[in-house]
DORO-731168 format. One record per residue (C-alpha): residue number from 0; z, y, x. Coordinates in nm, 2 decimals. Layout:
N
+-----+--------+--------+--------+
! num !     pz !     py !     px !
+-----+--------+--------+--------+
! NUM !      Z !      Y !      X !
...
+-----+--------+--------+--------+
END
This chain:
219
+-----+--------+--------+--------+
! num !     pz !     py !     px !
+-----+--------+--------+--------+
!   0 !  -0.88 !  -3.95 !  -0.09 !
!   1 !  -1.11 !  -4.10 !  -0.43 !
!   2 !  -1.07 !  -4.44 !  -0.53 !
!   3 !  -1.34 !  -4.70 !  -0.37 !
!   4 !  -1.67 !  -4.69 !  -0.57 !
!   5 !  -1.63 !  -4.30 !  -0.70 !
!   6 !  -1.89 !  -4.05 !  -0.58 !
!   7 !  -1.76 !  -3.77 !  -0.33 !
!   8 !  -1.73 !  -3.45 !  -0.44 !
!   9 !  -2.07 !  -3.29 !  -0.44 !
!  10 !  -2.09 !  -3.05 !  -0.14 !
!  11 !  -2.20 !  -2.67 !  -0.17 !
!  12 !  -2.53 !  -2.65 !  -0.01 !
!  13 !  -2.60 !  -2.30 !   0.17 !
!  14 !  -2.86 !  -2.22 !   0.42 !
!  15 !  -2.81 !  -1.98 !   0.71 !
!  16 !  -3.12 !  -1.96 !   0.80 !
!  17 !  -3.25 !  -1.61 !   0.86 !
!  18 !  -3.59 !  -1.67 !   0.84 !
!  19 !  -3.54 !  -1.78 !   0.46 !
!  20 !  -3.39 !  -1.41 !   0.42 !
!  21 !  -3.64 !  -1.16 !   0.59 !
!  22 !  -3.46 !  -1.18 !   0.94 !
!  23 !  -3.14 !  -1.11 !   0.79 !
!  24 !  -2.81 !  -1.25 !   0.96 !
!  25 !  -2.51 !  -1.33 !   0.74 !
!  26 !  -2.21 !  -1.07 !   0.80 !
!  27 !  -1.98 !  -1.36 !   0.80 !
!  28 !  -2.03 !  -1.77 !   0.79 !
!  29 !  -2.08 !  -1.96 !   0.46 !
!  30 !  -1.78 !  -2.13 !   0.40 !
!  31 !  -1.72 !  -2.37 !   0.08 !
!  32 !  -1.52 !  -2.19 !  -0.18 !
!  33 !  -1.55 !  -1.82 !  -0.06 !
!  34 !  -1.74 !  -1.57 !  -0.25 !
!  35 !  -1.92 !  -1.25 !  -0.14 !
!  36 !  -1.80 !  -0.99 !  -0.37 !
!  37 !  -1.95 !  -0.65 !  -0.39 !
!  38 !  -1.85 !  -0.32 !  -0.59 !
!  39 !  -2.07 !  -0.05 !  -0.64 !
!  40 !  -2.25 !   0.18 !  -0.90 !
!  41 !  -2.61 !   0.04 !  -1.00 !
!  42 !  -2.92 !   0.32 !  -0.96 !
!  43 !  -3.21 !   0.25 !  -1.19 !
!  44 !  -3.54 !   0.35 !  -1.06 !
!  45 !  -3.77 !   0.58 !  -1.27 !
!  46 !  -4.12 !   0.59 !  -1.20 !
!  47 !  -4.10 !   0.91 !  -1.01 !
!  48 !  -3.84 !   0.78 !  -0.78 !
!  49 !  -4.05 !   0.49 !  -0.72 !
!  50 !  -4.34 !   0.73 !  -0.56 !
!  51 !  -4.10 !   0.95 !  -0.37 !
!  52 !  -3.99 !   0.59 !  -0.20 !
!  53 !  -4.41 !   0.50 !  -0.13 !
!  54 !  -4.44 !   0.82 !   0.02 !
!  55 !  -4.09 !   0.81 !   0.25 !
!  56 !  -4.19 !   0.45 !   0.37 !
!  57 !  -4.55 !   0.51 !   0.45 !
!  58 !  -4.43 !   0.77 !   0.66 !
!  59 !  -4.15 !   0.58 !   0.79 !
!  60 !  -4.37 !   0.29 !   0.91 !
!  61 !  -4.53 !   0.50 !   1.13 !
!  62 !  -4.26 !   0.46 !   1.34 !
!  63 !  -4.12 !   0.17 !   1.25 !
!  64 !  -4.38 !  -0.07 !   1.14 !
!  65 !  -4.14 !  -0.38 !   1.01 !
!  66 !  -3.98 !  -0.13 !   0.73 !
!  67 !  -3.93 !  -0.27 !   0.42 !
!  68 !  -3.84 !  -0.14 !   0.05 !
!  69 !  -3.54 !  -0.22 !  -0.11 !
!  70 !  -3.61 !  -0.39 !  -0.41 !
!  71 !  -3.29 !  -0.28 !  -0.60 !
!  72 !  -3.07 !   0.05 !  -0.55 !
!  73 !  -2.72 !   0.12 !  -0.56 !
!  74 !  -2.40 !   0.32 !  -0.38 !
!  75 !  -2.17 !   0.09 !  -0.28 !
!  76 !  -1.79 !   0.17 !  -0.34 !
!  77 !  -1.62 !  -0.11 !  -0.14 !
!  78 !  -1.77 !  -0.32 !   0.17 !
!  79 !  -1.87 !  -0.69 !   0.13 !
!  80 !  -1.56 !  -0.89 !   0.09 !
!  81 !  -1.51 !  -1.29 !   0.08 !
!  82 !  -1.28 !  -1.38 !  -0.26 !
!  83 !  -1.18 !  -1.71 !  -0.31 !
!  84 !  -1.33 !  -1.87 !  -0.60 !
!  85 !  -0.97 !  -1.89 !  -0.83 !
!  86 !  -0.96 !  -1.50 !  -0.75 !
!  87 !  -1.24 !  -1.38 !  -0.92 !
!  88 !  -1.08 !  -1.35 !  -1.27 !
!  89 !  -0.77 !  -1.24 !  -1.17 !
!  90 !  -0.97 !  -0.95 !  -0.92 !
!  91 !  -1.20 !  -0.88 !  -1.19 !
!  92 !  -0.90 !  -0.84 !  -1.47 !
!  93 !  -0.74 !  -0.55 !  -1.18 !
!  94 !  -1.04 !  -0.40 !  -1.14 !
!  95 !  -1.15 !  -0.35 !  -1.53 !
!  96 !  -0.78 !  -0.22 !  -1.57 !
!  97 !  -0.80 !  -0.03 !  -1.27 !
!  98 !  -1.15 !   0.15 !  -1.38 !
!  99 !  -1.06 !   0.19 !  -1.76 !
! 100 !  -0.99 !   0.56 !  -1.75 !
! 101 !  -1.30 !   0.74 !  -1.54 !
! 102 !  -1.57 !   0.87 !  -1.71 !
! 103 !  -1.94 !   0.91 !  -1.65 !
! 104 !  -2.05 !   1.16 !  -1.42 !
! 105 !  -2.35 !   1.31 !  -1.17 !
! 106 !  -2.40 !   1.29 !  -0.79 !
! 107 !  -2.72 !   1.44 !  -0.63 !
! 108 !  -2.84 !   1.21 !  -0.32 !
! 109 !  -3.10 !   1.43 !  -0.16 !
! 110 !  -3.02 !   1.41 !   0.23 !
! 111 !  -3.21 !   1.15 !   0.41 !
! 112 !  -2.99 !   0.98 !   0.68 !
! 113 !  -3.01 !   0.67 !   0.89 !
! 114 !  -2.77 !   0.41 !   0.90 !
! 115 !  -2.69 !   0.07 !   1.07 !
! 116 !  -2.47 !  -0.25 !   0.98 !
! 117 !  -2.15 !  -0.28 !   1.16 !
! 118 !  -2.27 !  -0.55 !   1.38 !
! 119 !  -2.63 !  -0.37 !   1.43 !
! 120 !  -2.85 !  -0.66 !   1.29 !
! 121 !  -2.97 !  -0.45 !   1.04 !
! 122 !  -3.12 !  -0.02 !   1.01 !
! 123 !  -3.13 !   0.14 !   0.70 !
! 124 !  -3.27 !   0.46 !   0.56 !
! 125 !  -3.09 !   0.63 !   0.31 !
! 126 !  -3.04 !   0.90 !   0.08 !
! 127 !  -2.70 !   1.05 !   0.13 !
! 128 !  -2.47 !   1.23 !  -0.15 !
! 129 !  -2.47 !   1.60 !  -0.13 !
! 130 !  -2.31 !   1.64 !  -0.47 !
! 131 !  -2.01 !   1.42 !  -0.65 !
! 132 !  -1.80 !   1.31 !  -0.34 !
! 133 !  -1.50 !   1.37 !  -0.50 !
! 134 !  -1.54 !   1.16 !  -0.79 !
! 135 !  -1.66 !   0.90 !  -0.56 !
! 136 !  -1.36 !   0.89 !  -0.34 !
! 137 !  -1.14 !   0.88 !  -0.67 !
! 138 !  -1.34 !   0.55 !  -0.77 !
! 139 !  -1.30 !   0.42 !  -0.41 !
! 140 !  -0.94 !   0.50 !  -0.40 !
! 141 !  -0.89 !   0.29 !  -0.72 !
! 142 !  -1.11 !   0.00 !  -0.59 !
! 143 !  -0.92 !   0.02 !  -0.26 !
! 144 !  -0.60 !  -0.05 !  -0.41 !
! 145 !  -0.74 !  -0.37 !  -0.61 !
! 146 !  -0.84 !  -0.49 !  -0.27 !
! 147 !  -0.51 !  -0.43 !  -0.10 !
! 148 !  -0.36 !  -0.63 !  -0.38 !
! 149 !  -0.58 !  -0.93 !  -0.29 !
! 150 !  -0.52 !  -0.86 !   0.07 !
! 151 !  -0.89 !  -0.77 !   0.12 !
! 152 !  -1.05 !  -0.53 !   0.38 !
! 153 !  -1.10 !  -0.15 !   0.21 !
! 154 !  -1.39 !   0.06 !   0.21 !
! 155 !  -1.46 !   0.30 !   0.54 !
! 156 !  -1.26 !   0.62 !   0.57 !
! 157 !  -1.45 !   0.91 !   0.55 !
! 158 !  -1.78 !   0.71 !   0.40 !
! 159 !  -2.07 !   0.83 !   0.38 !
! 160 !  -2.21 !   0.76 !   0.02 !
! 161 !  -2.58 !   0.69 !   0.00 !
! 162 !  -2.86 !   0.51 !  -0.15 !
! 163 !  -3.02 !   0.29 !   0.09 !
! 164 !  -3.43 !   0.30 !   0.04 !
! 165 !  -3.56 !   0.07 !   0.33 !
! 166 !  -3.44 !  -0.14 !   0.58 !
! 167 !  -3.54 !  -0.35 !   0.87 !
! 168 !  -3.41 !  -0.59 !   1.10 !
! 169 !  -3.25 !  -0.49 !   1.40 !
! 170 !  -3.08 !  -0.16 !   1.54 !
! 171 !  -3.39 !   0.07 !   1.52 !
! 172 !  -3.21 !   0.38 !   1.41 !
! 173 !  -3.33 !   0.59 !   1.77 !
! 174 !  -3.70 !   0.55 !   1.65 !
! 175 !  -3.60 !   0.67 !   1.28 !
! 176 !  -3.35 !   0.95 !   1.38 !
! 177 !  -3.48 !   1.29 !   1.50 !
! 178 !  -3.86 !   1.37 !   1.44 !
! 179 !  -3.90 !   1.08 !   1.17 !
! 180 !  -3.58 !   1.20 !   1.00 !
! 181 !  -3.72 !   1.54 !   0.96 !
! 182 !  -4.04 !   1.43 !   0.83 !
! 183 !  -3.85 !   1.24 !   0.60 !
! 184 !  -3.68 !   1.53 !   0.47 !
! 185 !  -3.94 !   1.74 !   0.45 !
! 186 !  -4.07 !   1.48 !   0.18 !
! 187 !  -3.79 !   1.47 !  -0.04 !
! 188 !  -3.75 !   1.85 !  -0.01 !
! 189 !  -4.12 !   1.93 !  -0.11 !
! 190 !  -4.16 !   1.65 !  -0.38 !
! 191 !  -4.22 !   1.78 !  -0.71 !
! 192 !  -3.89 !   1.80 !  -0.92 !
! 193 !  -3.70 !   1.64 !  -0.68 !
! 194 !  -3.38 !   1.86 !  -0.75 !
! 195 !  -3.39 !   1.71 !  -1.08 !
! 196 !  -3.48 !   1.34 !  -0.99 !
! 197 !  -3.25 !   1.30 !  -0.72 !
! 198 !  -2.95 !   1.39 !  -0.98 !
! 199 !  -2.84 !   1.09 !  -1.07 !
! 200 !  -2.58 !   1.01 !  -1.35 !
! 201 !  -2.38 !   0.73 !  -1.30 !
! 202 !  -2.25 !   0.53 !  -1.62 !
! 203 !  -2.12 !   0.20 !  -1.54 !
! 204 !  -1.99 !   0.04 !  -1.23 !
! 205 !  -2.04 !  -0.35 !  -1.14 !
! 206 !  -1.88 !  -0.61 !  -0.91 !
! 207 !  -2.11 !  -0.92 !  -0.78 !
! 208 !  -1.91 !  -1.20 !  -0.69 !
! 209 !  -2.16 !  -1.49 !  -0.55 !
! 210 !  -2.37 !  -1.53 !  -0.84 !
! 211 !  -2.10 !  -1.36 !  -1.11 !
! 212 !  -2.20 !  -1.03 !  -1.22 !
! 213 !  -1.94 !  -0.79 !  -1.40 !
! 214 !  -2.01 !  -0.47 !  -1.51 !
! 215 !  -1.76 !  -0.17 !  -1.63 !
! 216 !  -1.91 !   0.08 !  -1.85 !
! 217 !  -1.78 !   0.43 !  -1.75 !
! 218 !  -1.64 !   0.65 !  -2.08 !
+-----+--------+--------+--------+
END
């Protein structure tokens, strides 16, 4: 206990009010000292990519009006896991060592697919990878080995690597699959230079832990 008269240690303030986050619900409750951590490949959005996104979201909203476009784009290499604060630096150091040998590579992400998160509180439209799968599995294998060292959950088995484009609250996958997905795939296939546009070069891996961002450039 602190001596009388000294101020108590300040509390870390966090709100779980879903109304402040577009209706999103935390996948795990906030707890002081726990840092949500995620390893991913960042994807820069060119002007043409945003034009394609606008077309896709406009069409998808005829089926699900509440759909919202993503503001940033990435391809996940891990689940969102919880790190204690004092493990962040050792985790980042180990991750950097494991990823140091990897070179830049290309993927093609051109297949429209609908996803939900594990607890079915959000639905996503994404572009699934159709080429470059092997290199991604190699990266995930190294990331998984680091997660195992820290006794954290590894990535999904047989993952569907994808770049999320838009999302909505709740499980509305039934409305987006079938006819809607076919319409969206037609837009992708017919978009000018889509074959070149959706060939993504990965140049760095990132890890975000709470408000800390770490970058690992590929060789």
